[in-house]
C-alpha positions in Angstrom: -2.9 15.3 -23.5 -2.3 14.7 -19.7 0.1 12.0 -18.7 -0.3 10.4 -15.2 3.1 9.6 -13.5 1.5 9.6 -10.1 0.4 6.0 -10.0 1.8 5.5 -6.5 -1.1 7.6 -5.4 -3.7 5.9 -7.6 -3.4 4.2 -10.8 -4.9 5.9 -13.7 -6.1 4.9 -16.2 -7.9 1.8 -15.0 -7.9 -1.4 -17.2 -11.1 -1.7 -19.4 -12.3 -4.9 -17.5 -12.3 -2.8 -14.3 -14.5 -0.2 -15.8 -16.8 -2.8 -17.2 -17.0 -4.5 -13.9 -17.9 -1.2 -12.2 -20.8 -0.5 -14.8 -22.1 -4.0 -14.1 -22.0 -3.7 -10.5 -23.9 -0.6 -10.6 -26.6 -2.1 -12.8 -26.8 -5.6 -11.4 -25.7 -6.0 -7.7 -27.3 -5.2 -4.4 -26.2 -5.3 -0.8 -24.3 -8.3 0.1 -25.6 -10.3 3.1 -28.7 -8.1 3.3 -31.6 -10.4 2.2 -32.2 -13.5 0.2 -33.9 -11.9 -2.7 -32.2 -12.0 -6.2 -30.7 -8.6 -6.1 -29.1 -9.0 -2.7 -28.1 -12.6 -3.7 -26.2 -11.4 -6.6 -24.3 -9.0 -4.4 -23.5 -11.8 -1.9 -22.3 -14.0 -4.7 -20.0 -11.3 -6.0 -18.5 -10.7 -2.8 -17.9 -14.5 -2.3 -16.1 -14.9 -5.5 -14.1 -11.7 -5.0 -12.8 -13.1 -1.8 -12.0 -16.4 -3.5 -9.8 -14.6 -6.1 -8.2 -12.3 -3.7 -7.4 -15.1 -1.3 -5.8 -17.2 -4.1 -3.8 -14.3 -5.3 -2.3 -13.8 -1.8 -2.3 -17.4 -0.7 -4.9 -16.8 2.0 -8.1 -18.3 3.1 -11.2 -16.6 1.7 -12.8 -16.0 5.1 -9.6 -14.1 6.2 -10.0 -11.5 3.4 -11.6 -8.3 4.9 -12.8 -5.5 2.6 -11.8 -2.1 3.9 -12.2 1.6 2.7 -8.5 1.9 2.0 -5.2 0.7 3.2 -5.2 3.2 6.1 -8.4 1.6 7.4 -6.9 -1.7 7.2 -3.7 -0.6 9.0 -5.8 1.1 11.7 -7.8 -2.1 12.2 -4.6 -4.2 12.5 -2.5 -1.8 14.6 -5.2 -0.7 17.1 -6.4 -4.3 17.3 -3.0 -5.7 18.1 -2.4 -3.0 20.5 -5.2 -4.0 22.8 -2.8 -6.1 24.7 -0.3 -3.2 25.2 3.5 -3.7 25.1 6.0 -2.5 22.5 6.1 -2.3 18.7 8.8 -1.5 16.1 8.2 0.5 12.8 10.7 1.6 10.2 12.2 5.0 9.4 10.4 5.0 6.1 6.8 4.7 7.3 3.8 6.4 5.9 1.5 8.3 8.3 -1.1 5.5 8.1 1.4 3.5 10.2 3.2 6.2 12.2 0.2 8.2 13.2 -1.9 5.4 14.8 1.2 4.1 16.6 2.0 7.6 17.8 -1.5 8.2 19.0 -1.5 4.8 20.9 1.9 5.7 22.4 0.7 9.2 23.4 -2.3 7.7 25.3 0.0 5.2 26.9 -1.5 2.2 25.3 1.9 1.0 23.9 5.5 1.9 23.3 7.4 2.0 20.0 10.8 2.0 18.4 11.8 3.2 15.0 14.4 0.9 13.0 16.7 2.7 10.6 16.4 1.4 7.0 19.7 1.5 5.0 20.6 0.4 1.5 21.9 -2.9 3.0 19.1 -5.4 3.5 21.2 -7.3 6.2 21.9 -4.1 8.0 18.2 -3.1 7.9 17.3 -6.5 9.3 19.8 -6.2 12.1 18.4 -2.8 13.0 15.0 -4.3 13.5 16.4 -7.4 15.4 18.3 -5.1 17.9 15.2 -3.2 18.8 13.2 -6.4 19.9 12.5 -6.5 23.7 10.7 -9.0 25.9 7.6 -7.1 25.6 7.7 -6.5 21.9 4.4 -7.7 20.4 4.7 -6.7 16.7 6.8 -5.3 13.9 4.8 -3.0 11.6 6.4 -1.8 8.4 6.0 -1.0 4.8 7.1 -3.5 2.2 8.2 -0.7 -0.2 8.6 2.9 0.6 6.0 5.3 -1.0 8.8 7.9 -1.3 11.7 6.3 -2.7 10.4 2.9 -3.7 12.9 1.0 -1.6 11.9 -2.5 -0.9 12.5 -3.6 2.8 13.7 -7.1 3.5 10.2 -8.0 4.3 10.4 -11.9 3.9 13.5 -11.8 6.3 11.6 -9.5 8.8 8.6 -12.1 8.5 11.0 -15.0 9.4 12.5 -12.9 12.3 9.0 -12.3 13.7 8.1 -16.0 13.3 11.4 -16.9 15.2 10.5 -14.4 18.0 6.8 -15.2 18.0 5.7 -11.7 17.4 3.1 -10.3 14.9 4.2 -9.1 11.6 1.9 -6.4 10.1 2.9 -5.5 6.5 1.9 -2.4 4.6 1.7 -3.5 1.0 0.3 -0.4 -0.6 3.2 0.2 -3.0 4.1 -3.4 -3.5 1.0 -5.4 -4.0 0.4 -6.1 -7.8 4.0 -4.9 -8.6 6.1 -7.6 -6.8 5.1 -10.9 -5.5 3.7 -10.7 -2.0 2.1 -13.7 -0.1 1.1 -14.6 3.4 3.6 -17.5 2.7 6.2 -14.6 3.2 5.3 -15.1 6.9 3.3 -12.1 7.1 0.5 -12.5 9.8 -1.6 -9.4 8.7 -1.2 -7.8 5.1 -2.8 -4.5 4.6 -3.0 -3.0 1.1 -4.8 -0.5 -1.0 -7.2 -1.6 -3.7 -6.8 1.5 -6.0 -3.0 1.3 -6.7 -1.1 -1.8 -8.0 -4.3 -3.8 -7.8 -6.1 -1.4 -10.2 -9.4 -1.2 -8.3 -11.2 2.0 -7.8 -10.7 4.5 -5.0 -12.5 3.6 -1.7 -11.1 -0.1 -1.8 -8.6 -1.7 0.6 -7.8 -5.1 2.1 -6.8 -6.6 5.4 -5.8 -10.2 4.8 -4.9 -12.3 8.0 -3.4 -15.7 8.4 -5.8 -16.0 11.3 -3.1 -16.4 14.0 -3.7 -13.1 15.8 -7.4 -12.1 16.9 -8.2 -8.4 15.7 -11.0 -6.8 17.9 -13.3 -4.6 15.8 -13.0 -0.8 15.9 -16.5 -0.3 14.7 -19.8 -1.9 15.8 -22.8 -2.3 13.6 -24.7 -4.4 11.1 -22.8 -7.6 9.8 -25.6 -9.5 8.1 -24.9 -12.4 10.6 -25.5 -13.1 14.4 -27.9 -10.2 14.4 -29.7 -11.3 17.6 -26.6 -10.9 19.8 -25.5 -7.3 21.1 -21.8 -7.8 20.1 -20.2 -8.0 16.8 -19.5 -11.5 15.5 -16.1 -12.8 16.7 -15.0 -14.4 13.5 -13.6 -13.0 10.2 -14.5 -11.4 7.9 -17.8 -10.4 9.7 -16.0 -9.0 12.8 -14.3 -6.3 10.9 -16.8 -5.5 8.3 -19.6 -3.4 10.1 -22.0 -1.9 7.8 -22.9 -2.3 4.1 -20.0 -3.6 2.0 -18.7 -1.6 -1.0 -19.9 -4.2 -3.6 -19.1 -2.0 -6.4 -15.5 -1.5 -5.1 -15.2 -5.4 -4.5 -16.3 -5.9 -8.2 -13.5 -3.5 -9.4 -10.9 -5.1 -7.2 -11.7 -8.5 -8.2 -11.4 -7.4 -12.0 -8.2 -5.6 -11.0 -6.6 -8.8 -9.5 -7.7 -10.7 -12.5 -6.0 -8.1 -14.8 -2.7 -8.3 -12.9 -2.7 -12.1 -13.0 -3.3 -12.0 -16.7 -0.6 -9.4 -17.5 1.8 -11.1 -14.9 3.5 -9.4 -12.0 6.9 -10.0 -13.5 5.8 -8.2 -16.8 4.2 -5.3 -14.9 7.3 -4.9 -12.9 9.7 -5.1 -16.0 7.6 -2.6 -17.8 7.4 0.0 -15.0 11.1 -0.5 -14.0 12.3 0.0 -17.5 10.7 3.4 -17.3 12.2 4.2 -14.0 15.6 3.1 -15.3 15.3 5.4 -18.3 14.3 8.2 -16.1 17.2 7.7 -13.7 19.6 7.3 -16.6 18.7 10.7 -18.1 18.4 12.5 -14.7 21.8 11.4 -13.6 23.3 13.5 -16.5 21.7 16.7 -15.3 23.5 19.1 -12.9 21.7 19.9 -9.7 19.3 16.9 -9.9 19.2 14.8 -6.8 17.9 11.1 -7.2 16.9 9.4 -4.0 18.2 6.1 -4.8 21.1 4.1 -3.4 23.4 1.4 -4.8 22.8 -2.0 -3.4 19.0 -1.3 -2.5 16.1 -2.9 -4.4 13.2 -0.8 -5.6 9.7 -0.8 -6.8 9.0 1.5 -9.7 9.0 4.8 -7.9 11.8 7.5 -8.1 11.9 10.7 -6.2 14.0 13.5 -7.1 14.8 17.3 -6.4 16.4 20.2 -8.3 18.7 22.3 -6.1 17.5 25.8 -5.7 13.9 24.8 -6.7 10.8 24.1 -4.7 9.4 20.6 -5.2 5.8 22.0 -5.5 7.0 24.6 -8.0 8.6 21.9 -10.1 5.4 19.8 -10.0 3.2 22.6 -10.8 5.3 23.7 -14.0 5.2 20.1 -15.1 1.4 19.9 -14.5 1.0 23.0 -16.8 2.8 20.9 -19.5 0.5 18.0 -19.0 2.6 15.8 -16.7 1.1 14.7 -13.4 3.6 14.0 -10.6 3.3 14.5 -6.9 5.5 16.8 -4.9 5.7 17.5 -1.2 5.9 15.0 1.9 3.8 12.2 0.4 2.2 11.7 3.8 5.5 10.2 4.9 7.6 12.7 6.9 9.6 10.0 8.5 11.0 8.9 5.2 11.9 12.7 4.1 13.6 13.2 7.4 15.6 10.1 6.8 16.5 11.3 3.2 17.2 14.9 4.4 15.0 16.4 1.8 14.1 19.3 4.1 17.6 20.6 3.7 16.8 21.3 0.1 13.1 21.9 -0.1 9.9 20.6 1.6 9.9 17.0 0.3 10.5 15.9 -3.2 8.9 15.3 -6.6 7.9 11.6 -7.2 7.8 9.8 -10.6 5.8 6.6 -10.6 4.7 5.0 -13.8 2.1 2.3 -14.5 1.9 -0.6 -16.8 -0.1 1.8 -19.2 2.9 4.3 -19.3 5.2 4.5 -22.2 8.9 5.3 -22.9 8.1 8.2 -25.3 6.1 9.9 -22.6 9.0 9.3 -20.2 11.5 10.9 -22.6 9.2 13.8 -23.1 9.2 14.4 -19.4 12.8 14.1 -19.1 13.3 16.7 -21.9 11.0 19.1 -20.0 12.9 18.6 -16.8 16.2 19.3 -18.7 14.9 22.7 -19.8 14.2 23.5 -16.1 17.6 22.6 -15.1 
């Protein structure tokens, strides 16, 4: 039996209602906005209701919900869109490459400048580190809500309030937070980007950009939008401006079903279930010599735990666990900034990451801990 403890990459398995929604979408829906005949109309109706459900979940307006291919796609739309005006942005020391790489590319091409705020175990100190880097030409703070390496939750609501006070844009990466902890545009997030295939339990190939409408985002792609087809430019209104090409109706159907599943289960219940497994994992790992847990007292976390064993390569550990039926991810997790901050390179290249889902169990967690104990 294979056990998935790599849900920070993609949740697996998916809820039964998500699988059913995908089957129905394949059999029933056509291209949204591409015709008025019944097959296309059914696709358009599905997309409309999916926007409504997602907007309600994040306290947004349906027309400001943009479907993307993944969180990276959404972040590129937001970052490159806001960078059109030039200036300076601030990112955190825990960022995923989906934030750091587009920012670095823009800086390399002299389209903006950037600073990196250090994240510590203290929320107030972290907030102060962001505040100290704000300049007269700062246009945005772009940061993750929760690290995909350690699971540490940044003080995102306080960062949102800081951005509101300084009248700068707040772009939040919610890939590891949405569906696990409460996240809303009411947290003074201007542009929320997230994955559909993680905590929202949709299929791969789904993501979201959700805007409060305050900051205009120019399109990166041009093409068919199903509206304003006579004009040579893309429409200048959301969501059409950022949705060039045929929409992923099947993905939207899965995402709508996933959001409904999360609402039915309750975010608090999901968080409690997953965190209890992480607490159990940490409790048992702390008793083992040479095991390093990347958690700090005083910090808040989503259900992710990264660890290393002294004298062992992270990839070697993950490969041995996989042979015994446990799927964990090792390496850099596409977030080298976080690993530099954690000094994991002093031990091995990266770390091994444990990330349960609401479908994971305590018995499976104990079996994994027993196996790691044998390694040590």
